[in-house]
N, C-alpha and C positions, 0 to 999 in steps of 0.2 A: 910379864915382860912386855914393854911397849914396843909398838910397831915401828919399824925403821922409816915406813913411808907415811908421813903425815897427811892428814885429810886436807884436800885443797879447799880453800874458802868458798869456791863456787860449786863444790860437789854437793849433789842432792843428798848424799849419804850423811853429810854433816849437819843437815837441816834439823832442828828441834821438832818435836811432835806438833806443837802448836802451828808452826810454820805450814806443815803439811795440811792441817785442818783449814787454814786460812786459804791455801792454794785450792784445795777441793771445793771450798764454798765459792770461790771466784769462778771456777771452771763450771760449776752447776748453774750459777747465776747467769753467766754468758750463754750457756747452752739453752737456758729457759728463754732469755731475752731474744735470741736469735731464732726461736721457734722450734728448736730440736727437742726441748723438753716436752712440748705439747705433742709432738709426733711420737715420742717414746711412750708417753702417758696413754695416747689413743691406742697405740699398738699393744701395750700391756693389758689395757682394759678390754680390748677386743678378744685377746686370747683367754681372758679370765671370766668373760660373760658366760652365763649358762647355756645360751643358745649356741654360741660358737663351740663350746665344749661338746655339746650334743652333736653338732655337725661333724666335728673332728672325730668323735667316737664312732659315728655311723660309718665314717669312711675307713677307719683303722681296726675296728673290733670284729670284722668278719661277718657283718650282718647279711651280705649278699651270698654267702656260701650256699644256702639252700633256698635262694629266692626263685620266684616264678616271673617269667618274662610277661610284660604287660603291654598292651596296645590300647591307647585311649582314641576313640572316635569322638571328636570334639565338635559339638554344635557351637561354632565360634561366631563372631561378628559377621565375617564374610559369608557364612553359611546362611545366617538369618537374612542377610541382605539379598542373596541369590534366591532364597526361597519366598521372596516377597514380604519380608518383615512381618511374620505372623505373631500374634500376641504370645503364644506358647509354642513349644516344639510340636509340630504336627505329628499326631499319632500314626498317621499312615505312613509318614516318612521314617518314623521310629521303627515301624514294622519292617520296612525294607532294609534299614540298617541292621536289624537283628538277623534278617535272612542272609545278608551278605557276610556277616561274622560267622554265622553257623556254616554256611557253604564254604567258607574259607578255612574251616578246620579248627575253629576256636575251641579250646578245651572247656571254656566256661565264658558265659556272657553275663555281665552285671549291668543293669540298666539304672543309671543314677538320675532318673527324670521323674519328678513327682507326678503321679497319675491321678491325684485327688482333684476334685472339682468342687467349686464353691456352690454349684447348682446341683442339688440332689437328683434332679431329673435328667441329667446328662447321661446319654446313652454310651456304651462302649464303642470304640471305633472298630468297625467290622474288619478292616484290614489287619489291625493289631490282633483281634481275636483269632483271625484265621491263622496268622503267622504263629501264634503261640500253640494253637491246636495241631499245627502241622510240623512243629519244631522237632528235629531229630537231634537230641543231645549227644554230643561226642563224649562227654565225660560227666558233666553236671547239668541239672535242669536250669532253665532260665532263672535268673535272680532279679527281682524288681525290688528297688529301695523303698521301704515303707516310711512315710512321714508321720510325725507325732505332733501333738500339741500339749501345752502345759495342762497338768491335772491338778487335783486337790493338793494343797500344800502338806497334808498329812500323809501323803502317799509315799512312805518311806522306801518301799521296795523298788520303786522305779525312778527315784531321783526327781520326781515332779513331771517327767514325760510320760504321763499315764494314759493319755487318751489317743487312740488311733485315728488318723484321718482317713475315712472311708473313701473308696474309689468306685467308679462304675464297674471295675473289673473284678471286684472281690468274689462275687458268686460264680462268675465265669471262669476264673482261674481255678477256684476250688473244685468245679465240675471237670475241668479239662485235666487238672493234676500234672501239668507239665511245667508249671512255673511256681516259684516259691517266694515269699516275701522275706526280706532281710532288713537289718537295722544298721545304719552307719552313724549313729550318735557319737559325737566327739565333745566330751565335757570340756568346757573352757576353763583355763586357769584364771587366777586373779587378774593377770595382765592381758586377758583376752587373746592369748596365743594358744593354738590348737597343738597340744602335746600328747593327748591321750585318745584312745579309742575304747569305746564300750563294746566289748566282745560279743555280748548278748544283752538284750533288753527284755525284761519280763513286764508284761502288762496284764493286770488283773481286773476282772469284773466280778466282784464277789469272790466266790470260792473258785470260779473258773478263771482261766487266763491263757496266754500265749507267751512263749518265750522265743523272741526272734533273734536268731544268730546273725552276726556280722558276716558279710562275704569272706572275710579273712578266715573266720572260724570254719566256715563251710569248705573252703578250699584246702585249709590245713588238714582237716579230717579226711577229705577224699584222697589227698596225695601225700599222706603221711608215710614217713620211711618205713614204718613197721607194717604197712598195708592199710587199706581203706578202713577208716575208723568212723565212718558216717553213722553206723549203728550205735557206737558209743556216744556220739554227739546227740543223737536223738534221745537216748536214755538220760543224758546229762540235762538237756532242755526240759524234758519232762520232770526231772527232779527239781529244777528251779521253779516250775509252777507249783509243784507239791509244796515246797518250802515257803514260797513267798505268797501264794494265793490260798492254798489249802491249810497252810500252817502244819504240814506234816514233814516228818524226815523220811526222805526217800531211801529205802534200804533194798539191796546194797547200793553204795554210792557208785556212780559211773566211773570206770577206770580211766577216762580221759574226757576233757582236759583237767589237769590238776591245778585248778584255780578256785579260790573262794571269792575273790573280788572280780567283777567284770571288767574293770578299767585297767588298761595296760598302756605303757608308753609307746607312742608310734615311732617306728624306726624309719625316719626319712632317708631316702637314698637318691632322690632326684627331685628336680623342680620342673617348671613348665618351660624352661628355656629351650629354644630350638636345638641348641648344641648338645643337649642331654641325650638326644636320640642316638648319637654315636659314641658319646663320651664314656659310657659304661657298659661293659659286656659281662656276661656270666656264662659259666659252663653249665649247658643244659642239654640233656639227652644226647650225650656224646659230641656236642659241638659247642662253639662259642657264639652266642647270640646277643643282640641288643637287649639291655635290661628294660628299656622303656622307648616306646614308639608313639607318635602322635599322627593321626590322619584326620584332616578336616572332613566333616560329614558331607559337604557339598561335592567332594571329589568321588564320592560313592554313590550319592542318590540325588537326582533332580526332583524338585517339587514345584508344582504350579497349579493351574486351573485344571489340568488333565490328571492331577494326583501325583503319586510318587512312582518315579521309574528309576532304574539303574542307570548311573552315570557313565560306566565304562568298565573295562577290565581291571582287575585288582591284581597286584603282585602277589604271587603265591605265598611269600614269606611274611605277608603283613599280619596274618592271623593264625597261621598254622601252629597248633600246640601252644597257643599263648592265651592268657586271660584277657578278654576283651572288656573294657569298660566304656559304656556309652553315656556321656554326660555333657552338660552345658558349660560353656566358658565365656559366653558373650557378656558384654557389659551390663545388659538389662537383667541378667539373671539374679543379680544381688547375692551371688553365691561365692563370695571371695572372702578368705580368711587369712589372719596373720599366723604364720608358722615359723619355726626356727630357721628356715631356709628363705624367708621372705613371704610376701602375699602369694597365696595359691588358690586356685578354684577348688571348690569341694570335690570335684571329680579327679583332680590330680592328687589331692589328699587321700581319696579312696584308692587311687591307683597304687600309692605308696604302701597303704596297709595290705593290699592284696599281694603285692611283690614280696613283702616280708611276712607273709601269713604264717609260715612255719615258725620263724624265730619268735614272733610275738605270741602266738597261741601256746608255745612250749615254754615260754619264759617263766621260771619258778618265781614264787613270791618270797620275799624276805620278811620274816616276822620282825616285830619291834625289838625282841630280844637279840636276834641275829645282828640287826643293824647296829645296836649298842655295842655288842662285842667286837664288831668290825671297826667301829669308830675308835674305841678304846685301844685296840691293837695298833692301828695306824698312828694314833696320837702318841702312844708310848714310844714308837720308833722315832717320830719326828722330835719328840722331847729329848730323847737320848742323843740324837744327832746334834741338836742345838746345844745341849750341855757340853758335848765334847768339842765342838768346833766354834770358831768365830762366825759372825752373821753371814759374811760373804761365802765362805766355803760350805757352810751349812746349808744355805739356799741352793747352791749348785748341786749338793748331794740330794737334798730333799726333793727338788723339782722332778727329776726323773722318776723318783719313787712314787710321788703323788700321781703323776701321768700314768705309770704302769698300773697303779691301783685302780684308777678310774676305768682303764680299758679292761682289766680283768673283771671288775665288778659289773661293767657293762655287758660283758659276755654271760655273767652268772645270773644277774638279776635285772638287766634292763638299764637303759640310760637314765631314766628318771630317778631310780633308786640309787644308782652310782653317783649321780651329781649330788643328790641330798647328802649321801654319806660323806663325800669329800667336803662339801660346803660346811657341814657340821664340824668335821674334824678340824679344818682350817680355823673355823671360828673359836673352837675350843683351844687350839694351840696359841692364837693370838691373845685370847683371854688369860691363858696360862703365863704367857711371857709378861703380860702387864702386871698380873698379881705377884709373879715371882720377883719382878723388879721393885714393886712396891714393899714386899716383905723384906727385901734386901736393904732398902733404905731404912725401914723401921728398926731392923736389927742393928745396923751400923750406928744409927742415932742413939739406940738404947745402950751401945757399948762405948759411948764417950765421943763420938765423932761430931755429934751435934748437927748443925745445919750443913757441914761439909759432907754429910752422908749423902746429900742430894747431888754432889758433883761426881763426874766419871772418874774412876781411878786410871792413872797413866803410869 
């Protein structure tokens, strides 16, 4: 039965399908020529880049739930200027900084300053030796970052970083037994961006060797939710030496940490921006505290011809129950790296790993078979949605599913694994759509449509 109300000639409802196609093409062209298309493309690209997804995941996946508050004592440009522009960080001033952090109630102190010397005859600084000898650990011993240099190319167990840079303090620290050496190696990705931390580094000398833990692993063991696991960590590190250097299987295996690979994705939660000091807080020991603080070294210690002296009173909450990292951030340090959150000094990267120590050390590893099963599962869901719906509604439904999957996988296996799974799944889905369209053309062609099989049905 015909409608009593005829369609008006100027009514959009009466336009043919080709007219709508022409209209949308004109609108898209105008949008592009006026610059809007470029903005939309840039915005879309920004939210689909791996680094941006990592940043969003770090903010939304709950990485800070079991984080540790960190204070960075930074030897910055102003500090070096006020100290008389020395060639390296004066060890006497470093000694005073350690004392300030310890007296301030720091739960742990990590010194991210290379103590190695190019001159084998260099003597240890008496002030630093005295500070280490008299240090009263509140929770953990002093941690000094050990530096490495490239070893033989066939050194498979250490990834090439096989040789230790010796320091004038090696024998002294071994005798005092109040300091420990740690490793902060961060393997670079192909694009030279720091995304991973090596939780431990095994260095072999024949059948002997040492497995250096990262500060994150040491802190996670000491403050584990189930109780102090420092003994388990010692057993685990000894097992790494047995396997990699002595070629033995350590029995029984250490109950913690449950990892086969030393490399883990870094869970970045802050950068070196001044506003970050108050932007993020965490619940810690019954209160809300700033996740990250920065204190310039010159505000704590003076250094000159008369040596290193305290600069003044320190706020009691600057170091109390916090992990303190002492590191360089000045321009001449050449210790600046590209990260998913922009360029950061090595000391700030270390501070991020320390803050997220628990999450990173407890992050389970996904086997290749597990990754494949997850990829196929997500792909099956996306393919079903695409089969049932048109492109636009399918995209609106699939987008939140992909985001939710990324966040869940980030919690389970870490950001790096989550992003890899999502990237492979989307690539597989796009390839499926292309092959499915091609098969459709071949099918219609073979059933009598000929070249018209390449045209869209309307």
